[in-house]
N, C-alpha and C positions, 0 to 999 in steps of 0.2 A: 305027680305034682311036685314042683321044686319049692323049697323054702327060701327064706331070705338069704341063707348062707349056702345056696347051691353053687356049683362050680362057675356059673356065669358071673359071680361076684368079682372074678379076676379082671373083668372088663373095667370095673370101677377103680382098680388100684392106681393106675397112672393119674387119673383125675384127682383122686384123694391125696396122693403124694403132692401133686401140683398145688392143690388147695392149701395144704400145710405150708408149702414153700412160699406161696403168695402171702399168706397170713404172717409168716415170719418176716418177710420183706417189709410189710406194712409196719409191723411192730418195731422192727429195727430202725426204719427210716423215721418213724414218728418219734421214737424215744431218743434218737440221736439229734434230730433237728428241733425237737421241743426244748432242748437245752441250749440251742444256739440263738442268741438274741439278735433280732434283725436290727440293722444299723439305724433305722428310723425310730426304733423303740415303739413301734405301733402294735397294738393288740389286734387279735383277729376281729373283734367287734368294730374297731376303728377302721380296719382295712375294708371290711364288708360295707360299712356305712359310706366310705369314700367312693367305692366302686359303684354302689347302688345310686348314690346321689349324682355321680358323674354321668350316669346313664339314664337319668330322668326317672329314677325309681325311688324317690323320696318317700313314697307312701308304703314302701315295703319295710315293715319293722324287722329288727334283728333282736331275737330273744335268746335267753339261756334255756337249754334243755338238759336233763340229767343224763348221765352215762358217758363213758369214754368213747370218743370217736362216733358219737351219735348225731353228728352234724348233718343237716339236710335242709333242702328248700321245699316247702309245702306249696305246690302250685294251686291247690284248691282254695287255700286261705291266703295265699300270697304272703307268706311269712317265712323268714329265714330263722332257723333255730341252730344255735351253736352250743357245743358242749362247754362246760365251765372252763376247762383248760384253754380251749381255742378262743373262747370269748374274752378271757381276762389276760392271757399271757402274750407278751410281745416277742414271740419266737418266729423263726423261719417257718416252722411247721404250722403254727397258728394262722399266720396270714395266708399261707398257701391253701390250707383247707378252707378258710373263710372265702378266699377269692374263687375257689372252685364252686362253692355253693352259690356265690354271687353270679358266677357264670351261668348256672341253671336259671337264675332269676332273669338274666338278660335273654337267655334262650326263650323263656316263657313269654316275656314282654314282646319279643320280636317274632312270635309265632314260628319258632324254629320247627320245621316240619317233622324231623325225626323225633323230637321231644313230644310234639303234639300227638303223633301216631302212637308213641309208647304210652302216653298218659291215657289215651282213649282205650288202648288194649288192656291196660293194667287191671281194671276191675273185672273184666271178663276172664282174663288168664288166672287171676286169683281164685275164682270159683271153679273154672273148668279144670285147671291143673290139679287142684286139691281133690277132685273127683276121680282122677285118673287111677290111683292105686286101688280104691274100693271097687271100681269097675273092673280092673284087671283081675282082682281076686275073685270077684263073682264069675268072671269068664273062666278062670281056672277051675273053679268049683263045678261049673256047669259041664266043662270038658271032662273032668274026673268022674262025673256022674254018667258019662257015656254020650252026652249030647254035643258032639264035636262041632257040628255046623253052627248051632246057636251059640255055643261057648266061644268059638273063634270070632264070631261077629261081635260079641260083647267085648272080647279081648282087643279086637281092632279098634273099637270105639275108645277104649282106654288109652291105647297108643296114640290115637289122634288127639285126645284131650291133653296128654302129656306133651305132645309135639308143640302145643301152643306155648308151653314154658320155654322150649328151645327157641322158638321165634321171638319171644319177649326178651330173652337174654341176648340174642343176636342184635336186636334193635337197641338194646341198652348200651352196647359197646361204643358206637359212634357218638351217642349222646354224651357219654362220660368223657371220652377223649376230646370232644369239642369243647366241653366245659373247662377242661384242664388247659387247653390251648388258649381259650379266652382268658382264663385266670392269669397265665403268664403274661399275656399281652397287656392286660389291665394293670397288673402290678408294675410292669416296666413303664408303661405310658403315664401312669399316675404317680410314679416315683415312690411307690410303696416299698419296693426293694431296689437296691443298687444292682447294676448290671452283673457284678461279680457274685451276687447272691442268687442269680437266676438258676445256676446249675444245681444248687442245693434245693431250691423250690421245685425244680423239675424232678428231682429224685423222690421227693415226698409224693408228688402227684403221680409219677410213674408207678411207684410201689402200690399206691391205692388203686390204680387202674388194673393192676394184675389180679385183684380180687374179683373184678368183673369178668376177666378172661377165665379165671378159675371156675366161676359160677357157670359160665357157658360150657366149659369143658365137662363139668360134672353133669349138667343136664343132657348134653350130647351122649356122654358115656351111659347114662341111665336109659336114654332112649334106645341106644344100641343093644343094651342088655335086654330090654323088653322085646326087641325084634328077634334076638337070639332065642329067647324063651318061647316066642311064638313059633319059631321054626322048629322047635323041638316037640311041639304038640302032636 
């Protein structure tokens, strides 16, 4: 039986390195453009409110939530929550992030199918994917006890459970990229940023999108590792 640090961990290394790279890009882009004041002197909260109101979403409140880069749109309660820096500061980074979350609110209001499918899948994946590792461990224990057929069946169930996380991450990518594209269009159309500020806003949103690519890469690498472990039984 292999432990968590068995040789198959090497499969995870590229994804881990990419995750660190993506996080560094996000931090660099945010820290850089959080210091650049947008020419409209508009805060993230003001940008979000303008976009929401312009799209008939006056009933969606914009609230402050704690934590750095904790910004999100809650589709269950139809509330947008922005971190204190994004909510209060008139920077390129603030309006870009706020516009991205407003993009999710617009998706939700328009019944954007990829978002609807992801939201339906989310609670199921949350439960099923968390069960994957315990099931895999049980499968390995059963195999080590000499019951190969039953153990492999249990191990396969664990792999299938974790595969749901891969599916969820794959579904997340188009949703996030679409929200960013909507954000840029809304900011330009509503005059939240000047045309020459668009490139900077895109850098902020592109860096943030990399984190979702990294999440997908990590789940795929983990699934591959599980399959390799299964092949060594």
